[in-house]
C-alpha positions in Angstrom: 0.0 0.1 -0.1 2.8 2.4 1.0 4.6 1.7 -2.6 1.4 3.1 -4.2 1.9 6.4 -2.5 5.7 6.6 -2.8 5.6 6.4 -6.6 3.7 9.5 -7.4 5.7 11.3 -4.5 9.1 10.3 -6.1 7.8 11.4 -9.5 6.7 14.7 -7.8 10.0 15.2 -6.2 11.8 14.5 -9.5 9.6 17.1 -11.4 10.2 19.9 -8.5 14.0 19.1 -9.1 13.9 19.8 -12.8 11.8 22.9 -12.2 14.3 24.2 -9.5 17.3 23.6 -12.2 15.2 25.4 -14.9 14.5 28.4 -12.8 18.3 28.7 -12.1 19.0 29.0 -15.9 19.1 32.4 -17.8 16.5 32.2 -20.6 18.6 34.5 -22.8 21.4 31.9 -22.7 20.2 29.5 -25.4 23.3 27.3 -26.4 24.0 27.4 -30.0 25.4 24.3 -31.8 27.3 26.7 -34.0 29.7 28.0 -31.5 33.4 27.0 -32.4 32.1 25.9 -35.8 32.6 27.2 -39.4 30.0 29.9 -40.4 27.4 28.5 -42.6 27.8 29.7 -46.2 25.4 31.8 -48.1 25.5 34.2 -51.0 22.8 36.6 -51.0 22.0 40.2 -52.4 23.0 43.3 -50.5 20.4 45.5 -49.5 21.5 48.9 -50.8 23.7 47.7 -53.7 21.2 45.2 -55.1 23.6 44.3 -57.8 26.3 43.1 -55.4 26.1 39.9 -53.3 27.5 39.2 -50.0 29.0 36.0 -48.6 30.8 35.3 -45.4 33.7 34.1 -47.3 34.1 37.8 -48.5 35.1 38.7 -44.7 38.0 35.9 -44.5 40.9 37.1 -42.6 38.8 39.6 -40.6 37.1 39.4 -37.2 33.7 40.6 -37.8 30.1 40.7 -36.5 27.0 39.6 -38.2 24.0 41.4 -36.9 20.3 39.9 -37.8 17.7 42.6 -38.0 14.5 43.8 -39.6 12.5 47.1 -40.0 9.5 45.5 -38.5 11.5 44.3 -35.2 10.7 46.5 -32.2 13.8 45.0 -30.3 15.9 46.0 -33.5 15.0 49.6 -32.8 16.1 49.4 -29.2 19.6 48.2 -30.0 19.9 50.4 -32.9 21.7 53.5 -31.0 24.2 50.9 -29.5 25.1 49.7 -33.1 25.3 53.4 -34.2 27.7 54.0 -31.4 29.7 51.0 -32.3 30.0 52.3 -36.0 31.5 55.6 -34.6 34.0 53.9 -32.6 35.0 51.9 -35.9 36.5 48.8 -33.9 35.0 46.0 -36.0 33.1 45.4 -39.4 29.4 45.0 -38.7 27.5 43.4 -41.5 23.7 43.5 -41.1 21.3 40.5 -42.3 18.1 42.0 -43.0 15.7 39.1 -42.0 12.4 38.4 -43.6 11.9 42.1 -44.6 11.0 44.1 -47.8 13.7 46.1 -49.4 11.7 49.7 -49.4 11.0 49.0 -45.7 14.5 48.1 -44.6 15.9 51.1 -46.7 13.3 53.5 -45.1 14.3 52.2 -41.6 18.0 52.9 -42.2 17.4 56.3 -43.9 15.3 57.3 -40.8 17.3 55.8 -38.0 21.0 55.8 -39.5 23.0 52.9 -41.1 25.2 51.3 -38.5 26.5 48.7 -40.8 29.2 48.4 -43.3 26.6 46.9 -45.4 23.4 44.7 -45.1 22.6 41.7 -47.0 19.0 40.5 -47.6 17.6 37.2 -46.3 14.2 37.6 -47.9 12.9 34.1 -47.2 14.7 33.3 -43.8 16.7 30.4 -45.2 20.0 32.1 -44.1 18.7 32.7 -40.7 17.5 29.0 -40.5 21.1 27.9 -41.2 22.5 30.1 -38.7 20.1 28.8 -36.0 18.4 32.4 -35.7 15.6 32.1 -33.0 14.3 35.6 -33.7 15.6 39.0 -34.4 17.8 40.6 -33.2 20.6 38.2 -32.8 24.4 39.0 -33.1 27.2 36.8 -34.1 31.0 37.2 -33.7 33.2 35.5 -36.4 36.8 35.2 -36.3 39.4 35.5 -39.1 39.0 31.9 -40.2 35.2 32.1 -40.4 34.4 30.4 -37.2 31.5 31.7 -35.0 33.0 32.6 -31.6 30.0 34.0 -29.9 26.2 34.4 -30.3 24.1 37.1 -28.6 20.4 36.6 -28.7 18.1 39.7 -28.4 19.0 43.4 -28.4 22.8 44.2 -27.9 22.9 46.6 -24.9 25.7 49.1 -24.1 26.7 46.7 -21.1 26.7 43.6 -23.2 28.9 45.2 -25.9 31.5 46.7 -23.7 31.7 43.7 -21.0 31.2 40.8 -23.2 31.4 41.3 -27.1 34.1 43.6 -27.3 36.4 41.9 -25.2 35.8 38.7 -27.3 36.7 41.0 -30.5 39.8 42.4 -29.0 41.1 38.9 -28.0 40.3 37.4 -31.4 42.1 40.4 -33.0 45.1 39.8 -31.1 45.5 36.0 -32.0 
């Protein structure tokens, strides 16, 4: 008779244990299987210069950032001033990947808010984002000289995240 009550109790304790562990984790820290792996290849049109394409292979030999954004993304508007400041500081090339957006809307967004990117490429159908493991916009990747993804930031880049996490990684990669 006691065993009949102990099984549900044991299951309850295990469930509470999983919940307790889950509550201790930061929901913004989603592990990416792409960290320390080569950046997925793609070749897509640039946003402003539609007759030119961009591929990550074009950045070989440079430490750079890929920022996935969209004109319809509210959080992208939040991080935009931080990226504009980064552009003024001229520390690292920042390539934009305009995700599931319309060219006129993206161009209008950059004209109104400033363009923090060296240039942006168009991921019209979201296939590049899928290959890169994008959960949603904005997301930012740091890629080293050899085309290896070294860091992924999910959500808007804040001044604190930029200065305390992203830029130290970039400086370390540049010195290697």
